[in-house]
N, C-alpha and C positions, 0 to 999 in steps of 0.2 A: 662691251665685247662679248656678244653671241658666241657661245660654245656649243660642242655636241654633247656637252655635259650634264650629267643629273646632278641632284641633289641627292646623297646616299644615307639622309635621315627623310627626307619626306617624296624624294621623287620628281622636284620641280626642276625646270631648267636653270643652271650657272651661267652667271654672270661675272666677269674678269672687271675688278676696281683697275683702272689703269693706272693709279698713282700708286698702290701699293701692291699690286699684282696678286693680292688675295682673292678668293671667289668669294659668291652669297647667290642665294634665290630670292626669289619673294617675299619666302617665310622668315626674312631674316634669319638663316642659318648661314655662317660663316666661317669659312675654312683659308687660313693664314697661309702663305708659302713660306716652307721650312728656309731656313738661315742659307741650308746647304743648295738650295734652289730647287724643291719638289716639294708637292702636293700633298698633304694626307688625307685622301677622302674617305674618312671612317667615320660610318653611321652611330658610334657610339665612343665617346674618350676614353670608354675604361676597355675598349677592346685590344687587347694586346697582337700586334704584329706579328707573324711568322720571323724567326733569325735562323738564318742558314749558319751552317756550321764555318766556325773562321777559318779552320785550317782548309778546310775544301775548297772557300771561298779565294782563299789566299792561292792554292796551288792553280785552280781554275784559271787564275788570272795571268799566273805566269805562263802557264800552257799556251793561252789564246795568244797572248801579247807575243809571245816568240814567234810568231807566223807560222806555225805550222800548218795551219786552217789554210791559209793563203789562196791555194788553189781552188777551194772551195768557194772562197768570199770571192773569187774572179768570176767563176759561174754565176754565182748567187745575185751579184751586182748585175750580170746582162739578162738573167732571167727574169729580173724585176724591170728593169728598163724597158726590157720587151714586151713586157706584161702593161706597162702603164702608157708607153707610147702607143699601144695597138688600143687603148680604150676610147669613146668617143667621148672626151670630156677634158675640162680645162685643167681644172685643178683635184686633189685627191684630199681623204683624211686616210691618215695609217696609221693602226695600232699594231705593237709589238706585244703580243702577250707573253706575259711572263720574261720581263726582256732581262732578269739577273740585274747585273751589275754594267747594261748596257752595249755588250762589246759587239756583237750585232748590229744597232744601229751606227756604233760609231764608223764600222766597217761600211755600210751601207747608204748613209743618208749623203754623206759627201757626193757619191759618185750619182746620186738623184740630182743631188743641187744644180752638180756641175752640165746636167742636161736640159735647163730650162724648163722642167716640170714643176709644177707650183704641186707642193705636197705639205700637208701641216702633220707631222711626227709625234705620236705618242706613244711613251712606254710604261707597262702597266707591270706591278709584281705586288705580292702581299709579304714581303720580306723584306723589313724597314733596313735591316745594315746591308741588301741587295743596291736598293732604291739610293740609299746615302751614298754606296759607291758610285753607282752609275753617274748620280749629282757630280759627285767630287771629280770624275774623269773628263767632266765637261760631255757629256753624252748630248749630242744634237737634237734633243726631242723634249717636249713637254712632258715630264715623271711623273707619275700618279702610284702614291700607295695606296692600296686600296684591297679591301675581301673581294676575290674572284668568284665566289657563288652568287653576286649580284654586281657586273659592272657597272660603274659610273658614267655611264655613257648612253645617250638614246636609243631605240630601237632602229635600226636602219639608219644610223650617222656613220656608219663605218665602210669607206670604198676597198681597203686592203688591210687584211689582217693577216701578220707574219705570226710562226709559232716556231721558235728555234729550240733545241734541246726542252722541249718538254710537253707533257701530254695534253693533249686537248679535254678538257673536263666540261660536263655537263653541257648546256643549252644556249649560254650566255654570249658567246661568241658568234654564235648562228643568229642569235636575237639582235646583235647591235650590226650585223652585217647588211649593207642594201642588196637589194632584191638582184642588182646587175654587179656586185660586188666579187670580190675575189679572195679567199683564202689559201697561203700559202705556207705548205706544211713542209719541215725540214724531218727525216725518218733514216734512221740506219737501215741500209741495206742488205742484203743478205750477208755477203763478205766482209762487213764493218768490223774493224777491229778481229780480223779473224783470227791472227797468229796469238792475239790475248786470247779470245775467246778457247783458242784451243786447249789451252794450259788449263780453264775454267771446265771445259767439257771435254773429257778424253776421248768419249766416241762421237766427237761432234760431226756428224753430217751436213752438209750442201741442201737446203730444202727451198722450194718455191715462198717468193715473198709473199706476205699476206699485211694487206691494207686495211688495218681496223678503222672505218671512215663514217662519220654519222650520216645517220639515211638522208637525212634532209640537204645531204651534200653530194656530188657526184665529180668526176675528175675531167675537168677542165685540159688540161696538160700535165706529161710527167716526163723528170728529167733524170737521169742517171749520173751521179758527178762520181768519179772511184778515179784512186790515185794510189801511187806507194810513198813513205817517208821513213826513213832511219828517225827511231825516238832512242833516246835516251830511257834509263830504267825508273827514273822518277817520272818522266812524262807519261810511261805506260801503265806506271801504277796510277796517274790520275785520270788518263782515260778510262782506267777499269772502275772508278770513281763515280765516273762520269758516265758512264754506261748503266745499261737497264739490268744487266746480269752482274753487276760489282758487290752485290748483295751476296751472292753463292761462293765468292773468294774468303777463305778463310786466312788468318794471320801468316800460316806458313808459307800458302799461296803468294800472297801479297808479297812477301819478304823477298821470295823468290823471283818474282815478275821485278818488283826495284831494284833487284841486284844483276839483272841482266838485259843490257839493250837489244833492242833488235834491230837489224840490219836493213830490212824491206818489211813493214808494215803495213798492211791495205787497211784506204780508207774507202768506204764505200756508201755514198749517201744516195736517198731518190729525193728529190723534190715535186711535192705534188702542188699543183695549182685547184684549188676546188671553187665550184660554183654552186649558189642554190639550183635543186632540181626545178624545172617548171612547172 
C-alpha cells in the first residue's frame, strides 16, 4: 500500500505491509506498528522522543473532555466541512500537526466521515506519551511519532493541514502542503481568556490582533469564534497553563486563580484558513 510517507532514515517512499501493518522502504528500513496502535518514525532508534508533563496532560484531558470547548468544536466542524465541500476534488489527505492526545481529531473526524467526504487523516507529534494517549483513546487517524524538524511526508502530499493549540514552526508544513492545499490555524483572539489575562497583566488594554504568518502563505478566509462560559477554579488554572502567557504567573497568582471560579469567562478564537501565495 503506497502512502504519502517518507522513510525518516533515507527519505525513500514508505509502503505498508498488509499483514503486519508495518512500514518499510526499498532500502530495507522497517518501522513496526507499536502495540498501542501508532507508528514510531524516528531516524535514529537512540533518539529520545519528547515527553509532556503528565500532570498537565491529565488536567488538559479532563478540561477538554468536559465539553467546555463544545461551541468551538461546532464551528470548527462546519468550517472544515465547508472547506472540503468547496474543493474541486474527491479525496483528501489531512494532517493534524502536533496532534497531542488527539482531542481535536476525535471531535472533527466523525463529522467529516458522516458527510461522505473521502479523507485520510494523519496525526503527528514528537511527544511519545501524547501519541500513546491518542492511540489509547482510539483517535480515528493514522498516528505518527516523529521529529517535527523533518516531517516524514513527501513534498506536496497533503491537502489540508490543521494546527490547533500549537505554534507553527519552521517550513516543513509548507513543504508538505500541496500548491492548491489549505492550512487551518486556530489562534487565540484579542479577548481570549480575558478575565484570566487581566489577573496576569494588571494594566491590560485591548490591542489590535496581530497574525504572525509565514511569508509563503496568505489568508484565504478568516472566522472569529467567541462565546462565554462559567469555569471552575481548577479549569481556569488549566486554561492558564495551556495559554502562551501562563509562564508569567507565579505560584501565588496560580493559587488565587485556582481558588476562584469565573462566572463568565470570555473565549475568543480566530480560525484562519491559509493558502500558498501564487
